[in-house]
C-alpha positions in Angstrom: 8.8 -17.4 -23.1 4.6 -17.5 -23.6 2.6 -20.0 -22.6 0.5 -21.9 -25.2 -2.5 -19.4 -23.9 -0.4 -16.4 -24.4 0.8 -17.5 -28.0 -2.9 -17.7 -29.2 -4.3 -14.7 -27.3 -1.1 -12.2 -28.1 -3.4 -9.7 -25.8 -2.5 -12.0 -22.9 1.4 -12.3 -23.3 0.9 -7.9 -23.6 -1.0 -7.8 -20.0 1.7 -10.0 -18.7 4.0 -8.1 -19.7 2.7 -5.1 -18.5 2.2 -6.7 -15.1 5.7 -7.8 -15.2 7.0 -4.4 -16.0 4.6 -3.0 -13.2 5.9 -5.5 -10.6 9.8 -4.7 -11.3 9.0 -0.4 -10.7 6.5 -1.2 -7.8 9.3 -3.3 -5.8 12.8 -1.1 -7.2 11.6 2.5 -7.4 9.2 2.7 -4.8 5.6 3.2 -6.8 2.6 2.0 -4.7 0.3 3.1 -6.8 -1.1 0.4 -8.9 -2.3 2.9 -12.2 0.8 4.7 -12.5 3.1 1.6 -12.4 1.0 0.2 -15.2 1.2 3.8 -16.9 5.0 4.1 -16.7 5.2 0.2 -17.3 3.2 0.9 -21.0 5.8 3.7 -22.0 8.4 1.9 -21.2 7.7 -0.9 -23.1 7.2 1.4 -25.6 3.2 0.2 -26.3 0.3 2.4 -27.6 -1.1 4.4 -24.5 -4.4 3.1 -25.1 -2.6 -1.0 -24.9 -5.4 -3.1 -22.0 -4.2 -2.8 -19.2 -4.0 -6.2 -16.9 -5.8 -5.9 -13.4 -4.2 -4.7 -10.0 -4.2 -8.2 -9.0 -2.4 -9.4 -11.7 0.5 -6.5 -11.4 0.0 -7.8 -7.4 0.9 -11.6 -8.2 3.7 -10.8 -10.4 5.3 -8.2 -7.6 5.1 -11.2 -5.0 6.8 -13.1 -7.5 9.8 -10.5 -7.9 9.7 -10.0 -4.6 10.5 -13.5 -3.6 12.8 -14.2 -6.3 15.2 -11.5 -6.5 14.5 -9.2 -3.0 13.8 -12.4 -0.8 15.7 -11.4 2.2 15.8 -7.7 2.0 12.0 -7.8 1.7 11.5 -9.8 4.9 13.9 -7.5 6.8 11.7 -4.4 5.2 8.4 -5.9 6.0 9.0 -6.8 9.5 10.8 -3.3 10.1 7.9 -1.5 9.1 5.4 -3.7 10.9 7.0 -3.0 13.7 6.9 1.3 13.1 3.4 0.5 12.3 2.5 -1.4 15.4 4.6 1.5 17.5 1.9 4.2 16.3 -0.8 2.2 16.3 -0.3 1.6 19.8 -0.2 5.5 20.5 -2.9 6.6 18.2 -5.2 3.3 19.8 -8.1 6.2 20.8 -8.3 6.3 16.9 -9.3 2.9 16.1 -6.2 2.4 14.2 -5.9 0.2 11.7 -3.5 -1.1 9.0 -3.9 -1.3 5.4 -2.4 -1.4 2.1 1.2 -3.1 1.2 2.8 -3.4 4.3 0.2 -5.2 5.8 -0.4 -7.2 2.8 3.5 -8.0 2.8 3.9 -6.4 -0.6 5.9 -3.2 0.6 8.1 -2.2 -2.0 12.0 -0.7 -0.8 10.0 2.9 -0.5 6.5 1.6 0.6 4.8 3.8 3.1 3.0 2.9 5.8 -1.1 3.2 6.0 -3.0 3.9 9.0 -6.7 4.3 8.9 -8.3 6.1 11.9 -11.6 6.7 13.0 -12.4 9.9 15.0 -15.1 12.1 15.3 -13.0 15.2 13.9 -9.6 15.2 12.0 -8.7 18.2 14.5 -8.4 15.7 17.3 -5.6 13.8 16.1 -3.7 17.0 15.2 -3.8 18.4 19.0 -3.1 14.9 20.2 0.0 14.5 17.6 1.0 17.8 18.9 0.7 16.8 22.8 2.6 14.0 21.8 5.2 16.3 20.2 5.1 14.1 17.4 5.7 16.2 13.4 3.7 15.7 10.9 2.3 17.5 7.9 -0.6 17.4 5.4 -0.8 15.8 2.5 -3.2 15.2 0.1 -6.1 12.5 0.7 -6.1 9.4 -2.0 -10.7 9.1 -2.0 -13.1 11.5 -1.3 -14.1 9.5 2.5 -10.9 10.5 4.3 -11.2 14.0 6.1 -7.3 14.3 6.0 -4.3 12.6 5.4 -1.3 13.7 7.9 2.4 12.3 7.0 4.7 11.2 9.8 8.4 11.3 8.6 10.7 9.1 10.9 14.0 8.2 10.1 13.5 6.6 6.1 10.1 5.8 6.7 6.8 7.8 6.3 3.6 6.7 7.9 0.1 8.2 6.4 -2.6 8.5 9.0 -5.5 8.5 7.2 -8.3 10.2 8.9 -12.0 9.2 8.6 -15.2 10.3 10.5 -16.3 7.5 12.8 -19.4 6.3 11.1 -17.1 5.1 8.3 -15.3 2.3 10.8 -18.2 0.0 10.0 -18.1 0.8 5.9 -16.5 -2.2 3.8 -13.4 0.1 1.7 -12.5 -1.4 -1.5 -9.5 -1.1 -4.0 -10.1 0.7 -7.3 -10.1 -2.6 -9.2 -13.0 -4.0 -6.2 -11.1 -5.6 -4.0 -12.3 -5.6 0.1 -9.3 -3.6 1.1 -7.7 -5.0 3.9 -7.4 -3.8 7.3 -5.7 -5.3 10.5 -6.5 -4.0 13.7 -3.3 -3.6 16.3 -3.8 -7.2 17.7 -3.5 -8.6 14.6 -0.4 -6.4 13.7 1.0 -7.4 16.4 0.3 -11.4 15.4 1.9 -11.0 12.4 4.8 -9.1 13.6 5.5 -12.1 16.3 4.8 -14.7 13.7 5.5 -13.4 10.0 
């Protein structure tokens, strides 16, 4: 039932409906892109394409609520598994200054979420040569940002880890999400702490 502010402002109610539907899509269907989830939610709700969309933070809040209510045990196990996988890979890639970022770090990773690890090095080719020498198979993926030199996807069992390779001097840059929030990232020691004390 809409709250009093939502009854007074129907646009707030619509935004809340979209945020809730987008959160369900992210949790259940593995959509990781907030924009894609919101657009699909608009279509599923039968709303016009020009409907005002909620902010990513609103969807994230709904996603955390949904996961806590409907996927709590499963979600905790999945996050712990993905963080362990990320930590193992980061330890192997330590020479490339790895940082865990995205939904695995912030704890909102859904059932089909992928691990995102930022690497900072002089050349993306150095990473590729290293992976080949380690016998780690990878494939090229499309970078989501112009700043990345390459994205190398590693498939392991049912998991995918995206190595997002940036020039070394980008390591000091504060990355932001599309809605202007600072994109959190963590070094291996911080990831190990999350694994030890979730």
